[in-house]
C-alpha positions in Angstrom: 103.8 67.4 131.1 106.9 69.5 130.4 107.6 72.7 132.5 109.0 75.7 130.7 110.3 78.9 132.6 110.1 82.4 131.0 112.2 85.0 132.3 111.1 88.7 131.4 113.6 91.1 129.9 114.1 92.7 133.3 115.7 89.7 134.5 113.4 89.4 137.5 109.8 88.6 136.4 109.5 84.7 136.0 106.4 83.1 134.5 106.3 79.2 134.4 104.2 77.3 132.0 103.3 73.9 130.9 103.5 72.2 127.7 103.0 69.1 125.8 105.5 67.1 124.0 105.4 68.3 120.4 104.4 71.8 121.3 106.8 74.6 120.0 108.2 77.0 122.5 106.5 79.9 120.5 102.9 78.4 121.1 103.8 77.9 124.6 104.9 81.3 125.1 101.9 82.7 123.4 99.5 80.7 125.5 101.6 81.9 128.7 100.9 85.7 127.5 104.6 86.3 126.7 105.6 89.0 124.5 106.7 86.8 121.5 105.0 87.8 118.4 105.6 85.1 116.0 104.8 87.5 113.0 105.7 84.9 110.3 103.8 82.3 112.3 106.8 79.7 112.7 108.0 79.9 108.9 111.6 81.3 109.7 110.8 84.5 107.8 111.2 86.9 110.9 112.9 87.1 114.3 109.9 88.1 116.4 110.2 85.0 118.5 113.7 85.3 119.4 114.6 83.9 122.9 117.8 83.7 124.9 118.1 80.1 126.2 119.8 79.6 129.5 123.3 78.5 129.1 122.8 75.4 130.9 120.1 74.4 128.7 121.3 75.4 125.2 123.6 72.3 124.7 120.4 70.2 125.1 118.7 71.5 122.2 119.0 70.1 118.6 121.3 72.2 116.6 119.9 75.3 114.8 119.6 75.0 110.9 121.3 77.1 108.8 118.2 79.1 107.8 117.6 79.8 111.6 121.0 80.9 112.2 120.5 83.4 109.4 117.5 85.1 111.0 119.3 84.9 114.3 121.9 87.2 112.6 119.2 89.7 112.1 117.5 89.5 115.6 118.1 92.3 117.8 120.3 91.7 120.8 121.2 88.2 119.5 123.6 86.3 121.7 125.3 82.8 121.6 122.6 81.1 123.1 119.7 82.6 121.0 117.1 80.5 119.4 113.9 81.0 117.5 111.1 79.8 119.7 109.1 78.5 116.6 112.1 76.1 115.9 112.3 74.7 119.5 110.1 71.4 119.5 109.6 70.6 123.2 110.2 67.1 124.5 110.4 65.4 127.8 114.2 66.0 127.7 113.5 69.6 127.8 111.4 69.7 131.1 112.5 72.6 133.0 113.9 74.5 130.1 114.6 78.1 131.0 114.5 81.0 128.4 114.7 84.9 128.7 112.7 87.1 126.4 114.9 89.8 124.9 114.5 93.3 125.7 113.8 94.6 122.0 112.6 92.8 118.8 113.0 93.7 115.2 110.6 92.5 112.7 112.1 91.5 109.6 109.1 91.4 107.6 108.8 95.0 107.9 104.9 95.2 109.1 
């Protein structure tokens, strides 16, 4: 079992969730009632699953693909440690991963 820690935009509300290896962070977040829309269903056509990865965890993630970086350029409130939750595949090495939910979301599909 992989544990994931979600920190709300207010920086104080914390929710922990459990995942299986191979789950996407977006799927885990949605199952844990986190406000990540994932409008494009993981196709990297929006940035509604944008999360800010804790700086200690960021180097442990595989490097973002160029397509993901392009979408993050359009994400509201993007930071150096921003990622799309649909592109983070959870492994046992990510047990304890901590991410923050941004305060705003911009839907690039315009829906």
